[in-house]
LUMBA-896299 format. One line per field, with one value per atom (N, C-alpha, C): residue number from 0; residue in one letter; chain; x, z, y. Coordinates in pm, whole numbers, always signed. Last residue first. Layout:
<pts>
resi (NUM; ...)
resn (A; ...)
chain (A; ...)
u (X; ...)
w (Z; ...)
v (Y; ...)
</pts>
This chain:
<pts>
resi (71; 71; 71; 70; 70; 70; 69; 69; 69; 68; 68; 68; 67; 67; 67; 66; 66; 66; 65; 65; 65; 64; 64; 64; 63; 63; 63; 62; 62; 62; 61; 61; 61; 60; 60; 60; 59; 59; 59; 58; 58; 58; 57; 57; 57; 56; 56; 56; 55; 55; 55; 54; 54; 54; 53; 53; 53; 52; 52; 52; 51; 51; 51; 50; 50; 50; 49; 49; 49; 48; 48; 48; 47; 47; 47; 46; 46; 46; 45; 45; 45; 44; 44; 44; 43; 43; 43; 42; 42; 42; 41; 41; 41; 40; 40; 40; 39; 39; 39; 38; 38; 38; 37; 37; 37; 36; 36; 36; 35; 35; 35; 34; 34; 34; 33; 33; 33; 32; 32; 32; 31; 31; 31; 30; 30; 30; 29; 29; 29; 28; 28; 28; 27; 27; 27; 26; 26; 26; 25; 25; 25; 24; 24; 24; 23; 23; 23; 22; 22; 22; 21; 21; 21; 20; 20; 20; 19; 19; 19; 18; 18; 18; 17; 17; 17; 16; 16; 16; 15; 15; 15; 14; 14; 14; 13; 13; 13; 12; 12; 12; 11; 11; 11; 10; 10; 10; 9; 9; 9; 8; 8; 8; 7; 7; 7; 6; 6; 6; 5; 5; 5; 4; 4; 4; 3; 3; 3; 2; 2; 2; 1; 1; 1; 0; 0; 0)
resn (X; X; X; X; X; X; X; X; X; X; X; X; X; X; X; X; X; X; X; X; X; X; X; X; X; X; X; X; X; X; X; X; X; X; X; X; X; X; X; X; X; X; X; X; X; X; X; X; X; X; X; X; X; X; X; X; X; X; X; X; X; X; X; X; X; X; X; X; X; X; X; X; X; X; X; X; X; X; X; X; X; X; X; X; X; X; X; X; X; X; X; X; X; X; X; X; X; X; X; X; X; X; X; X; X; X; X; X; X; X; X; X; X; X; X; X; X; X; X; X; X; X; X; X; X; X; X; X; X; X; X; X; X; X; X; X; X; X; X; X; X; X; X; X; X; X; X; X; X; X; X; X; X; X; X; X; X; X; X; X; X; X; X; X; X; X; X; X; X; X; X; X; X; X; X; X; X; X; X; X; X; X; X; X; X; X; X; X; X; X; X; X; X; X; X; X; X; X; X; X; X; X; X; X; X; X; X; X; X; X; X; X; X; X; X; X)
chain (A; A; A; A; A; A; A; A; A; A; A; A; A; A; A; A; A; A; A; A; A; A; A; A; A; A; A; A; A; A; A; A; A; A; A; A; A; A; A; A; A; A; A; A; A; A; A; A; A; A; A; A; A; A; A; A; A; A; A; A; A; A; A; A; A; A; A; A; A; A; A; A; A; A; A; A; A; A; A; A; A; A; A; A; A; A; A; A; A; A; A; A; A; A; A; A; A; A; A; A; A; A; A; A; A; A; A; A; A; A; A; A; A; A; A; A; A; A; A; A; A; A; A; A; A; A; A; A; A; A; A; A; A; A; A; A; A; A; A; A; A; A; A; A; A; A; A; A; A; A; A; A; A; A; A; A; A; A; A; A; A; A; A; A; A; A; A; A; A; A; A; A; A; A; A; A; A; A; A; A; A; A; A; A; A; A; A; A; A; A; A; A; A; A; A; A; A; A; A; A; A; A; A; A; A; A; A; A; A; A; A; A; A; A; A; A)
u (-1620; -1708; -1645; -1438; -1559; -1653; -1106; -1214; -1337; -802; -935; -1040; -574; -571; -708; -650; -557; -556; -803; -872; -779; -797; -696; -764; -942; -965; -857; -851; -923; -942; -742; -651; -718; -898; -865; -767; -926; -860; -815; -1077; -941; -862; -1315; -1243; -1100; -1399; -1346; -1273; -1502; -1378; -1317; -1734; -1634; -1500; -1868; -1825; -1718; -1915; -1831; -1782; -2084; -1956; -1862; -2305; -2230; -2091; -2388; -2346; -2261; -2455; -2352; -2298; -2661; -2540; -2425; -2851; -2793; -2664; -2917; -2850; -2782; -2851; -2932; -2848; -2727; -2740; -2826; -2748; -2748; -2786; -2739; -2844; -2858; -2507; -2636; -2751; -2319; -2342; -2475; -2328; -2364; -2396; -2239; -2369; -2416; -1985; -2085; -2225; -1867; -1886; -1989; -1858; -1934; -1963; -1689; -1824; -1912; -1454; -1522; -1668; -1396; -1427; -1498; -1337; -1451; -1492; -1105; -1225; -1349; -938; -969; -1093; -927; -985; -1023; -795; -930; -1000; -547; -632; -776; -447; -474; -571; -599; -500; -543; -656; -708; -602; -577; -534; -587; -628; -714; -684; -461; -437; -521; -584; -458; -425; -801; -823; -697; -668; -749; -774; -556; -470; -545; -791; -698; -607; -897; -972; -880; -693; -735; -807; -687; -570; -605; -946; -904; -787; -929; -1025; -989; -734; -709; -801; -873; -748; -714; -1085; -1112; -987; -945; -1024; -1049; -844; -751; -823; -1082; -998; -895; -1175; -1255; -1173; -896; -990; -1068; -867; -834; -940)
w (-512; -557; -674; -420; -476; -532; -452; -432; -500; -357; -383; -351; -276; -409; -449; -39; -124; -265; +133; +21; -69; +323; +248; +124; +639; +495; +428; +897; +861; +711; +995; +935; +893; +1080; +1178; +1125; +835; +945; +1051; +698; +654; +765; +839; +832; +787; +778; +912; +921; +524; +536; +675; +598; +508; +524; +749; +812; +729; +544; +658; +731; +372; +324; +439; +540; +480; +435; +597; +704; +649; +338; +418; +525; +274; +191; +265; +470; +467; +387; +406; +531; +527; +65; +176; +293; -145; -151; -39; -103; -238; -237; +168; +88; -49; +229; +287; +206; +96; +49; +103; +253; +110; +56; +501; +489; +343; +429; +482; +467; +356; +257; +302; +598; +486; +380; +746; +793; +678; +586; +617; +654; +587; +461; +485; +856; +797; +664; +872; +945; +889; +706; +669; +743; +852; +718; +676; +1085; +1091; +956; +973; +1045; +1053; +876; +782; +846; +1036; +1026; +923; +911; +961; +942; +791; +927; +989; +529; +619; +766; +416; +383; +471; +495; +559; +532; +317; +461; +534; +75; +94; +242; +127; +101; +124; +149; +262; +246; -111; +6; +126; -268; -292; -170; -164; -152; -175; -239; -98; -81; -518; -448; -300; -559; -603; -529; -462; -399; -434; -647; -505; -433; -882; -873; -727; -806; -839; -831; -783; -664; -686; -1042; -942; -815; -1270; -1193; -1092; -1585; -1445; -1370)
v (-1518; -1412; -1340; -1691; -1751; -1644; -1699; -1603; -1659; -1797; -1852; -1749; -1681; -1744; -1799; -1568; -1493; -1551; -1707; -1646; -1566; -1968; -1893; -1835; -1994; -1997; -1915; -1965; -2087; -2104; -1737; -1834; -1963; -1532; -1635; -1739; -1405; -1334; -1434; -1596; -1567; -1498; -1582; -1709; -1690; -1330; -1353; -1487; -1380; -1303; -1318; -1524; -1583; -1512; -1331; -1456; -1525; -1142; -1109; -1233; -1287; -1235; -1205; -1338; -1448; -1403; -1072; -1162; -1276; -984; -916; -1009; -1161; -1159; -1091; -1090; -1225; -1227; -818; -854; -991; -705; -756; -804; -576; -721; -781; -292; -351; -499; -245; -180; -246; -387; -430; -370; -232; -368; -421; +2; +8; -132; -103; -37; -34; -195; -289; -230; +50; -55; -157; +188; +243; +137; +18; +49; +97; +25; -102; -75; +300; +233; +99; +338; +410; +346; +182; +143; +211; +336; +198; +148; +577; +574; +432; +498; +556; +546; +415; +320; +371; +655; +546; +446; +941; +834; +729; +1271; +1144; +1035; +1507; +1479; +1351; +1535; +1612; +1581; +1356; +1497; +1589; +1124; +1161; +1308; +1121; +1136; +1180; +1079; +1200; +1225; +825; +941; +1071; +674; +684; +806; +702; +748; +768; +584; +723; +779; +325; +411; +558; +239; +243; +339; +246; +332; +346; +47; +185; +282; -176; -135; +9; -188; -162; -114; -247; -124; -88; -496; -387; -253; -636; -617; -508; -644; -574; -548; -586; -669; -585; -429; -428; -510)
</pts>
């Protein structure tokens, strides 16, 4: 299984667990983003977090197509 498949499975498990406790899917996804950024900063450092987030924001804006291209 790929790292992205593992991450997708973990996301769905967390979201489902949160929904069972009355939290919305949107709330859970935001909590996962915040928690992941914090954990990644502890692991890789501030610069790596900033670079990764800017890269991903490029996809949100439509500037970068990362669906088929993942440099990481």
